[in-house]
N, CA, C and O atoms as a Maestro MAE file, in Angstrom:
{
 s_m_m2io_version
 :::
 2.0.0
}

f_m_ct {
 s_m_title
 :::
 protein
 m_atom[264] {
  # First column is atom index #
  i_m_mmod_type
  r_m_x_coord
  r_m_y_coord
  r_m_z_coord
  i_m_residue_number
  s_m_chain_name
  s_m_pdb_residue_name
  s_m_pdb_atom_name
  i_m_atomic_number
  :::
  1 25 0.842 -0.995 -0.029 1 A "MET " " N  " 7
  2 3 -0.132 -0.074 0.075 1 A "MET " " CA " 6
  3 2 0.632 1.250 0.356 1 A "MET " " C  " 6
  4 15 1.005 1.637 1.463 1 A "MET " " O  " 8
  5 25 0.848 2.049 -1.163 2 A "PRO " " N  " 7
  6 3 1.798 3.299 -1.178 2 A "PRO " " CA " 6
  7 2 1.650 4.403 -0.388 2 A "PRO " " C  " 6
  8 15 0.601 5.023 -0.564 2 A "PRO " " O  " 8
  9 25 2.333 4.779 0.354 3 A "LEU " " N  " 7
  10 3 2.020 5.630 0.933 3 A "LEU " " CA " 6
  11 2 1.761 6.992 0.049 3 A "LEU " " C  " 6
  12 15 2.285 7.117 -1.058 3 A "LEU " " O  " 8
  13 25 0.933 7.980 0.606 4 A "GLU " " N  " 7
  14 3 0.700 9.493 0.183 4 A "GLU " " CA " 6
  15 2 1.742 10.310 0.229 4 A "GLU " " C  " 6
  16 15 2.438 10.450 1.235 4 A "GLU " " O  " 8
  17 25 1.972 11.073 -1.161 5 A "ALA " " N  " 7
  18 3 3.283 11.612 -1.172 5 A "ALA " " CA " 6
  19 2 2.932 13.029 -0.646 5 A "ALA " " C  " 6
  20 15 2.891 13.771 -1.627 5 A "ALA " " O  " 8
  21 25 2.704 13.608 0.313 6 A "GLY " " N  " 7
  22 3 2.627 14.730 1.218 6 A "GLY " " CA " 6
  23 2 2.969 14.403 2.695 6 A "GLY " " C  " 6
  24 15 3.181 15.117 3.676 6 A "GLY " " O  " 8
  25 25 2.927 12.118 2.353 7 A "LEU " " N  " 7
  26 3 3.011 12.527 3.585 7 A "LEU " " CA " 6
  27 2 4.603 12.059 3.487 7 A "LEU " " C  " 6
  28 15 5.279 12.596 4.365 7 A "LEU " " O  " 8
  29 25 5.288 11.245 2.678 8 A "LEU " " N  " 7
  30 3 6.326 11.078 2.466 8 A "LEU " " CA " 6
  31 2 7.460 12.237 2.634 8 A "LEU " " C  " 6
  32 15 8.582 12.085 3.116 8 A "LEU " " O  " 8
  33 25 6.738 13.747 1.980 9 A "GLU " " N  " 7
  34 3 7.444 14.580 2.437 9 A "GLU " " CA " 6
  35 2 7.915 15.257 3.385 9 A "GLU " " C  " 6
  36 15 8.801 16.102 3.510 9 A "GLU " " O  " 8
  37 25 7.132 14.720 4.080 10 A "ILE " " N  " 7
  38 3 7.141 15.367 5.602 10 A "ILE " " CA " 6
  39 2 8.114 14.245 6.788 10 A "ILE " " C  " 6
  40 15 8.575 14.561 7.885 10 A "ILE " " O  " 8
  41 25 8.194 12.821 6.044 11 A "LEU " " N  " 7
  42 3 8.573 12.189 6.691 11 A "LEU " " CA " 6
  43 2 10.310 12.314 7.235 11 A "LEU " " C  " 6
  44 15 10.942 13.176 6.623 11 A "LEU " " O  " 8
  45 25 10.900 11.726 8.045 12 A "ALA " " N  " 7
  46 3 12.207 12.009 8.044 12 A "ALA " " CA " 6
  47 2 13.200 11.017 9.153 12 A "ALA " " C  " 6
  48 15 13.045 11.110 10.371 12 A "ALA " " O  " 8
  49 25 14.115 10.174 8.594 13 A "CYS " " N  " 7
  50 3 14.990 9.742 9.451 13 A "CYS " " CA " 6
  51 2 14.805 10.131 10.836 13 A "CYS " " C  " 6
  52 15 14.989 11.321 11.092 13 A "CYS " " O  " 8
  53 25 14.452 9.296 11.842 14 A "PRO " " N  " 7
  54 3 14.522 9.571 13.482 14 A "PRO " " CA " 6
  55 2 15.867 9.768 13.766 14 A "PRO " " C  " 6
  56 15 16.365 10.677 14.430 14 A "PRO " " O  " 8
  57 25 16.595 8.524 13.018 15 A "ALA " " N  " 7
  58 3 18.047 8.371 13.716 15 A "ALA " " CA " 6
  59 2 19.146 9.819 13.205 15 A "ALA " " C  " 6
  60 15 19.961 10.376 13.941 15 A "ALA " " O  " 8
  61 25 18.844 10.166 11.735 16 A "CYS " " N  " 7
  62 3 19.896 10.925 11.007 16 A "CYS " " CA " 6
  63 2 19.021 12.444 10.740 16 A "CYS " " C  " 6
  64 15 19.506 13.573 10.819 16 A "CYS " " O  " 8
  65 25 17.701 12.103 10.429 17 A "HIS " " N  " 7
  66 3 16.618 13.682 10.200 17 A "HIS " " CA " 6
  67 2 17.138 13.425 8.171 17 A "HIS " " C  " 6
  68 15 16.964 14.401 7.441 17 A "HIS " " O  " 8
  69 25 17.665 12.224 7.602 18 A "ALA " " N  " 7
  70 3 17.523 12.514 6.535 18 A "ALA " " CA " 6
  71 2 16.630 12.277 5.601 18 A "ALA " " C  " 6
  72 15 16.294 11.099 5.715 18 A "ALA " " O  " 8
  73 25 15.902 12.943 4.474 19 A "PRO " " N  " 7
  74 3 14.587 11.927 4.256 19 A "PRO " " CA " 6
  75 2 14.618 10.933 3.863 19 A "PRO " " C  " 6
  76 15 15.695 10.431 3.541 19 A "PRO " " O  " 8
  77 25 13.156 10.111 3.712 20 A "LEU " " N  " 7
  78 3 13.105 8.723 3.370 20 A "LEU " " CA " 6
  79 2 12.654 8.451 1.829 20 A "LEU " " C  " 6
  80 15 12.196 9.276 1.038 20 A "LEU " " O  " 8
  81 25 12.821 7.549 1.693 21 A "LYS " " N  " 7
  82 3 11.902 6.753 -0.002 21 A "LYS " " CA " 6
  83 2 11.669 5.877 0.865 21 A "LYS " " C  " 6
  84 15 12.026 5.503 1.983 21 A "LYS " " O  " 8
  85 25 10.280 5.425 -0.768 22 A "GLU " " N  " 7
  86 3 9.434 4.106 -0.232 22 A "GLU " " CA " 6
  87 2 10.056 3.132 -1.171 22 A "GLU " " C  " 6
  88 15 10.509 3.585 -2.222 22 A "GLU " " O  " 8
  89 25 10.118 2.173 -0.991 23 A "GLN " " N  " 7
  90 3 10.509 0.561 -1.397 23 A "GLN " " CA " 6
  91 2 9.893 -0.441 -1.008 23 A "GLN " " C  " 6
  92 15 9.507 -0.512 0.159 23 A "GLN " " O  " 8
  93 25 9.657 -1.497 -1.968 24 A "GLU " " N  " 7
  94 3 8.620 -2.520 -1.785 24 A "GLU " " CA " 6
  95 2 10.164 -3.659 -1.149 24 A "GLU " " C  " 6
  96 15 11.355 -3.774 -1.439 24 A "GLU " " O  " 8
  97 25 9.388 -4.160 -0.373 25 A "ALA " " N  " 7
  98 3 10.747 -4.890 0.681 25 A "ALA " " CA " 6
  99 2 9.882 -6.750 0.629 25 A "ALA " " C  " 6
  100 15 8.771 -6.859 1.149 25 A "ALA " " O  " 8
  101 25 10.457 -7.826 0.068 26 A "LYS " " N  " 7
  102 3 9.823 -9.151 -0.073 26 A "LYS " " CA " 6
  103 2 10.284 -9.569 1.724 26 A "LYS " " C  " 6
  104 15 11.285 -9.492 2.436 26 A "LYS " " O  " 8
  105 25 8.940 -10.002 1.834 27 A "GLN " " N  " 7
  106 3 9.297 -10.843 3.297 27 A "GLN " " CA " 6
  107 2 9.413 -12.334 2.775 27 A "GLN " " C  " 6
  108 15 8.715 -12.917 1.946 27 A "GLN " " O  " 8
  109 25 10.615 -12.822 3.582 28 A "GLN " " N  " 7
  110 3 11.251 -14.086 2.936 28 A "GLN " " CA " 6
  111 2 10.112 -15.060 3.646 28 A "GLN " " C  " 6
  112 15 10.157 -16.154 3.084 28 A "GLN " " O  " 8
  113 25 9.139 -15.037 4.653 29 A "GLU " " N  " 7
  114 3 8.387 -16.459 5.360 29 A "GLU " " CA " 6
  115 2 6.854 -15.827 4.437 29 A "GLU " " C  " 6
  116 15 5.991 -16.662 4.166 29 A "GLU " " O  " 8
  117 25 6.761 -15.188 4.255 30 A "SER " " N  " 7
  118 3 5.258 -15.363 3.838 30 A "SER " " CA " 6
  119 2 5.307 -14.982 2.239 30 A "SER " " C  " 6
  120 15 4.250 -14.981 1.609 30 A "SER " " O  " 8
  121 25 6.521 -14.665 1.604 31 A "LYS " " N  " 7
  122 3 6.774 -14.395 0.046 31 A "LYS " " CA " 6
  123 2 5.982 -13.591 -0.310 31 A "LYS " " C  " 6
  124 15 5.603 -13.682 -1.477 31 A "LYS " " O  " 8
  125 25 5.301 -12.249 0.748 32 A "GLU " " N  " 7
  126 3 4.345 -11.274 0.288 32 A "GLU " " CA " 6
  127 2 5.401 -9.832 0.519 32 A "GLU " " C  " 6
  128 15 6.399 -9.688 1.224 32 A "GLU " " O  " 8
  129 25 4.795 -9.031 -0.264 33 A "GLN " " N  " 7
  130 3 5.681 -8.176 -0.400 33 A "GLN " " CA " 6
  131 2 5.119 -6.758 0.443 33 A "GLN " " C  " 6
  132 15 4.026 -6.341 0.061 33 A "GLN " " O  " 8
  133 25 5.706 -6.101 1.409 34 A "GLU " " N  " 7
  134 3 5.359 -5.190 2.125 34 A "GLU " " CA " 6
  135 2 6.305 -3.978 1.617 34 A "GLU " " C  " 6
  136 15 7.191 -4.120 0.774 34 A "GLU " " O  " 8
  137 25 5.891 -2.452 2.429 35 A "THR " " N  " 7
  138 3 6.619 -1.524 1.771 35 A "THR " " CA " 6
  139 2 7.805 -1.185 2.993 35 A "THR " " C  " 6
  140 15 7.867 -2.065 3.851 35 A "THR " " O  " 8
  141 25 8.503 -0.325 3.127 36 A "GLU " " N  " 7
  142 3 9.518 0.328 3.945 36 A "GLU " " CA " 6
  143 2 9.841 1.464 3.395 36 A "GLU " " C  " 6
  144 15 9.517 1.953 2.313 36 A "GLU " " O  " 8
  145 25 10.789 1.995 4.591 37 A "LEU " " N  " 7
  146 3 10.942 3.307 4.203 37 A "LEU " " CA " 6
  147 2 12.158 3.636 4.568 37 A "LEU " " C  " 6
  148 15 12.687 3.905 5.647 37 A "LEU " " O  " 8
  149 25 12.643 3.538 3.053 38 A "ILE " " N  " 7
  150 3 14.184 3.617 3.309 38 A "ILE " " CA " 6
  151 2 15.260 4.946 3.810 38 A "ILE " " C  " 6
  152 15 14.718 5.920 3.287 38 A "ILE " " O  " 8
  153 25 16.276 5.364 4.422 39 A "CYS " " N  " 7
  154 3 16.876 6.437 4.995 39 A "CYS " " CA " 6
  155 2 17.636 6.713 3.696 39 A "CYS " " C  " 6
  156 15 18.219 5.826 3.072 39 A "CYS " " O  " 8
  157 25 17.592 8.051 3.314 40 A "THR " " N  " 7
  158 3 18.266 8.180 2.170 40 A "THR " " CA " 6
  159 2 20.129 8.697 2.383 40 A "THR " " C  " 6
  160 15 21.020 8.810 1.542 40 A "THR " " O  " 8
  161 25 20.127 8.887 3.716 41 A "GLY " " N  " 7
  162 3 21.362 9.394 4.888 41 A "GLY " " CA " 6
  163 2 22.542 8.802 4.294 41 A "GLY " " C  " 6
  164 15 22.442 7.595 4.075 41 A "GLY " " O  " 8
  165 25 23.738 9.410 3.950 42 A "GLU " " N  " 7
  166 3 24.977 8.346 3.214 42 A "GLU " " CA " 6
  167 2 25.336 7.523 4.265 42 A "GLU " " C  " 6
  168 15 25.519 6.360 3.907 42 A "GLU " " O  " 8
  169 25 25.559 7.818 5.885 43 A "ASP " " N  " 7
  170 3 25.819 7.037 6.632 43 A "ASP " " CA " 6
  171 2 25.035 6.158 7.245 43 A "ASP " " C  " 6
  172 15 25.526 5.089 7.607 43 A "ASP " " O  " 8
  173 25 23.637 6.453 7.481 44 A "CYS " " N  " 7
  174 3 22.431 5.532 8.284 44 A "CYS " " CA " 6
  175 2 22.203 4.402 6.817 44 A "CYS " " C  " 6
  176 15 22.924 3.416 6.664 44 A "CYS " " O  " 8
  177 25 21.219 4.733 5.958 45 A "GLY " " N  " 7
  178 3 20.571 3.468 5.166 45 A "GLY " " CA " 6
  179 2 19.464 2.592 6.242 45 A "GLY " " C  " 6
  180 15 18.931 1.525 5.938 45 A "GLY " " O  " 8
  181 25 19.300 3.220 7.367 46 A "LEU " " N  " 7
  182 3 17.719 2.205 8.036 46 A "LEU " " CA " 6
  183 2 17.331 1.762 7.020 46 A "LEU " " C  " 6
  184 15 17.915 1.922 5.948 46 A "LEU " " O  " 8
  185 25 15.997 0.960 7.217 47 A "ALA " " N  " 7
  186 3 15.287 0.586 6.538 47 A "ALA " " CA " 6
  187 2 13.820 0.498 7.485 47 A "ALA " " C  " 6
  188 15 13.605 -0.604 7.992 47 A "ALA " " O  " 8
  189 25 12.696 1.719 7.775 48 A "TYR " " N  " 7
  190 3 11.767 1.195 8.903 48 A "TYR " " CA " 6
  191 2 10.134 0.760 7.981 48 A "TYR " " C  " 6
  192 15 9.656 1.204 6.937 48 A "TYR " " O  " 8
  193 25 9.665 -0.262 8.936 49 A "PRO " " N  " 7
  194 3 8.938 -0.927 8.103 49 A "PRO " " CA " 6
  195 2 7.373 -0.201 8.164 49 A "PRO " " C  " 6
  196 15 7.163 0.661 9.018 49 A "PRO " " O  " 8
  197 25 6.503 -0.531 7.388 50 A "VAL " " N  " 7
  198 3 5.406 0.162 7.112 50 A "VAL " " CA " 6
  199 2 4.090 -0.771 7.205 50 A "VAL " " C  " 6
  200 15 3.886 -1.508 6.240 50 A "VAL " " O  " 8
  201 25 3.193 -0.801 8.271 51 A "ARG " " N  " 7
  202 3 2.669 -2.249 9.040 51 A "ARG " " CA " 6
  203 2 1.160 -1.518 9.103 51 A "ARG " " C  " 6
  204 15 0.844 -0.502 9.724 51 A "ARG " " O  " 8
  205 25 0.396 -2.315 8.314 52 A "ASP " " N  " 7
  206 3 -1.139 -1.786 7.928 52 A "ASP " " CA " 6
  207 2 -1.100 -0.553 7.213 52 A "ASP " " C  " 6
  208 15 -2.192 -0.086 6.888 52 A "ASP " " O  " 8
  209 25 -0.149 0.020 6.924 53 A "GLY " " N  " 7
  210 3 -0.191 1.370 5.813 53 A "GLY " " CA " 6
  211 2 0.093 2.548 6.985 53 A "GLY " " C  " 6
  212 15 -0.308 3.694 6.781 53 A "GLY " " O  " 8
  213 25 0.863 2.173 8.316 54 A "ILE " " N  " 7
  214 3 1.476 2.904 9.304 54 A "ILE " " CA " 6
  215 2 2.678 2.710 8.987 54 A "ILE " " C  " 6
  216 15 3.214 1.643 8.688 54 A "ILE " " O  " 8
  217 25 3.337 4.237 9.074 55 A "PRO " " N  " 7
  218 3 5.072 3.876 8.692 55 A "PRO " " CA " 6
  219 2 5.465 4.066 10.495 55 A "PRO " " C  " 6
  220 15 5.162 4.945 11.302 55 A "PRO " " O  " 8
  221 25 6.506 2.411 10.654 56 A "VAL " " N  " 7
  222 3 6.659 2.591 12.210 56 A "VAL " " CA " 6
  223 2 8.107 3.274 12.446 56 A "VAL " " C  " 6
  224 15 9.221 2.768 12.311 56 A "VAL " " O  " 8
  225 25 7.895 4.036 12.675 57 A "LEU " " N  " 7
  226 3 9.832 5.370 12.589 57 A "LEU " " CA " 6
  227 2 10.360 4.993 14.072 57 A "LEU " " C  " 6
  228 15 10.696 6.000 14.695 57 A "LEU " " O  " 8
  229 25 10.494 3.939 14.691 58 A "LEU " " N  " 7
  230 3 11.303 3.416 15.424 58 A "LEU " " CA " 6
  231 2 12.618 2.838 15.061 58 A "LEU " " C  " 6
  232 15 12.699 1.897 14.272 58 A "LEU " " O  " 8
  233 25 13.730 3.426 15.666 59 A "VAL " " N  " 7
  234 3 15.060 3.335 15.746 59 A "VAL " " CA " 6
  235 2 14.960 1.285 15.938 59 A "VAL " " C  " 6
  236 15 15.365 0.571 15.021 59 A "VAL " " O  " 8
  237 25 14.418 0.737 17.140 60 A "ASP " " N  " 7
  238 3 14.447 -0.166 17.594 60 A "ASP " " CA " 6
  239 2 13.578 -1.243 16.558 60 A "ASP " " C  " 6
  240 15 13.419 -2.447 16.758 60 A "ASP " " O  " 8
  241 25 13.086 -0.468 15.435 61 A "GLU " " N  " 7
  242 3 12.287 -1.682 14.967 61 A "GLU " " CA " 6
  243 2 12.781 -1.744 13.386 61 A "GLU " " C  " 6
  244 15 12.420 -2.527 12.508 61 A "GLU " " O  " 8
  245 25 13.833 -0.535 13.318 62 A "ALA " " N  " 7
  246 3 13.996 -0.747 11.699 62 A "ALA " " CA " 6
  247 2 15.050 -1.646 11.689 62 A "ALA " " C  " 6
  248 15 15.686 -2.035 12.669 62 A "ALA " " O  " 8
  249 25 15.238 -2.029 10.244 63 A "ARG " " N  " 7
  250 3 16.198 -3.174 9.693 63 A "ARG " " CA " 6
  251 2 17.542 -2.412 9.482 63 A "ARG " " C  " 6
  252 15 17.542 -1.263 9.042 63 A "ARG " " O  " 8
  253 25 18.754 -3.117 9.824 64 A "ARG " " N  " 7
  254 3 20.015 -2.190 9.288 64 A "ARG " " CA " 6
  255 2 20.504 -2.612 7.899 64 A "ARG " " C  " 6
  256 15 20.585 -3.698 7.325 64 A "ARG " " O  " 8
  257 25 20.731 -1.640 7.650 65 A "PRO " " N  " 7
  258 3 21.375 -2.131 5.967 65 A "PRO " " CA " 6
  259 2 22.733 -3.561 5.664 65 A "PRO " " C  " 6
  260 15 23.242 -3.937 6.720 65 A "PRO " " O  " 8
  261 25 22.974 -3.887 5.080 66 A "VAL " " N  " 7
  262 3 23.721 -4.991 4.668 66 A "VAL " " CA " 6
  263 2 24.644 -4.971 4.959 66 A "VAL " " C  " 6
  264 15 25.406 -5.890 4.658 66 A "VAL " " O  " 8
  :::
 }
 m_bond[263] {
  # First column is bond index #
  i_m_from
  i_m_to
  i_m_order
  :::
  1 1 2 1
  2 2 3 1
  3 3 4 2
  4 3 5 1
  5 5 6 1
  6 6 7 1
  7 7 8 2
  8 7 9 1
  9 9 10 1
  10 10 11 1
  11 11 12 2
  12 11 13 1
  13 13 14 1
  14 14 15 1
  15 15 16 2
  16 15 17 1
  17 17 18 1
  18 18 19 1
  19 19 20 2
  20 19 21 1
  21 21 22 1
  22 22 23 1
  23 23 24 2
  24 23 25 1
  25 25 26 1
  26 26 27 1
  27 27 28 2
  28 27 29 1
  29 29 30 1
  30 30 31 1
  31 31 32 2
  32 31 33 1
  33 33 34 1
  34 34 35 1
  35 35 36 2
  36 35 37 1
  37 37 38 1
  38 38 39 1
  39 39 40 2
  40 39 41 1
  41 41 42 1
  42 42 43 1
  43 43 44 2
  44 43 45 1
  45 45 46 1
  46 46 47 1
  47 47 48 2
  48 47 49 1
  49 49 50 1
  50 50 51 1
  51 51 52 2
  52 51 53 1
  53 53 54 1
  54 54 55 1
  55 55 56 2
  56 55 57 1
  57 57 58 1
  58 58 59 1
  59 59 60 2
  60 59 61 1
  61 61 62 1
  62 62 63 1
  63 63 64 2
  64 63 65 1
  65 65 66 1
  66 66 67 1
  67 67 68 2
  68 67 69 1
  69 69 70 1
  70 70 71 1
  71 71 72 2
  72 71 73 1
  73 73 74 1
  74 74 75 1
  75 75 76 2
  76 75 77 1
  77 77 78 1
  78 78 79 1
  79 79 80 2
  80 79 81 1
  81 81 82 1
  82 82 83 1
  83 83 84 2
  84 83 85 1
  85 85 86 1
  86 86 87 1
  87 87 88 2
  88 87 89 1
  89 89 90 1
  90 90 91 1
  91 91 92 2
  92 91 93 1
  93 93 94 1
  94 94 95 1
  95 95 96 2
  96 95 97 1
  97 97 98 1
  98 98 99 1
  99 99 100 2
  100 99 101 1
  101 101 102 1
  102 102 103 1
  103 103 104 2
  104 103 105 1
  105 105 106 1
  106 106 107 1
  107 107 108 2
  108 107 109 1
  109 109 110 1
  110 110 111 1
  111 111 112 2
  112 111 113 1
  113 113 114 1
  114 114 115 1
  115 115 116 2
  116 115 117 1
  117 117 118 1
  118 118 119 1
  119 119 120 2
  120 119 121 1
  121 121 122 1
  122 122 123 1
  123 123 124 2
  124 123 125 1
  125 125 126 1
  126 126 127 1
  127 127 128 2
  128 127 129 1
  129 129 130 1
  130 130 131 1
  131 131 132 2
  132 131 133 1
  133 133 134 1
  134 134 135 1
  135 135 136 2
  136 135 137 1
  137 137 138 1
  138 138 139 1
  139 139 140 2
  140 139 141 1
  141 141 142 1
  142 142 143 1
  143 143 144 2
  144 143 145 1
  145 145 146 1
  146 146 147 1
  147 147 148 2
  148 147 149 1
  149 149 150 1
  150 150 151 1
  151 151 152 2
  152 151 153 1
  153 153 154 1
  154 154 155 1
  155 155 156 2
  156 155 157 1
  157 157 158 1
  158 158 159 1
  159 159 160 2
  160 159 161 1
  161 161 162 1
  162 162 163 1
  163 163 164 2
  164 163 165 1
  165 165 166 1
  166 166 167 1
  167 167 168 2
  168 167 169 1
  169 169 170 1
  170 170 171 1
  171 171 172 2
  172 171 173 1
  173 173 174 1
  174 174 175 1
  175 175 176 2
  176 175 177 1
  177 177 178 1
  178 178 179 1
  179 179 180 2
  180 179 181 1
  181 181 182 1
  182 182 183 1
  183 183 184 2
  184 183 185 1
  185 185 186 1
  186 186 187 1
  187 187 188 2
  188 187 189 1
  189 189 190 1
  190 190 191 1
  191 191 192 2
  192 191 193 1
  193 193 194 1
  194 194 195 1
  195 195 196 2
  196 195 197 1
  197 197 198 1
  198 198 199 1
  199 199 200 2
  200 199 201 1
  201 201 202 1
  202 202 203 1
  203 203 204 2
  204 203 205 1
  205 205 206 1
  206 206 207 1
  207 207 208 2
  208 207 209 1
  209 209 210 1
  210 210 211 1
  211 211 212 2
  212 211 213 1
  213 213 214 1
  214 214 215 1
  215 215 216 2
  216 215 217 1
  217 217 218 1
  218 218 219 1
  219 219 220 2
  220 219 221 1
  221 221 222 1
  222 222 223 1
  223 223 224 2
  224 223 225 1
  225 225 226 1
  226 226 227 1
  227 227 228 2
  228 227 229 1
  229 229 230 1
  230 230 231 1
  231 231 232 2
  232 231 233 1
  233 233 234 1
  234 234 235 1
  235 235 236 2
  236 235 237 1
  237 237 238 1
  238 238 239 1
  239 239 240 2
  240 239 241 1
  241 241 242 1
  242 242 243 1
  243 243 244 2
  244 243 245 1
  245 245 246 1
  246 246 247 1
  247 247 248 2
  248 247 249 1
  249 249 250 1
  250 250 251 1
  251 251 252 2
  252 251 253 1
  253 253 254 1
  254 254 255 1
  255 255 256 2
  256 255 257 1
  257 257 258 1
  258 258 259 1
  259 259 260 2
  260 259 261 1
  261 261 262 1
  262 262 263 1
  263 263 264 2
  :::
 }
}
């Protein structure tokens, strides 16, 4: 479920305050695609999940870059 463009414009990474970009992420267990918000900061790159259309912008819930 894509996020509204206006919402995506005002959201920022809680760790480094860089803008976020939307990306589809494949779940390994269920083979479903879910949306993630990826930090565009050079040194950060955290991926925040979007659950039921709601961005979960908690650093503890973010996936670290590989």
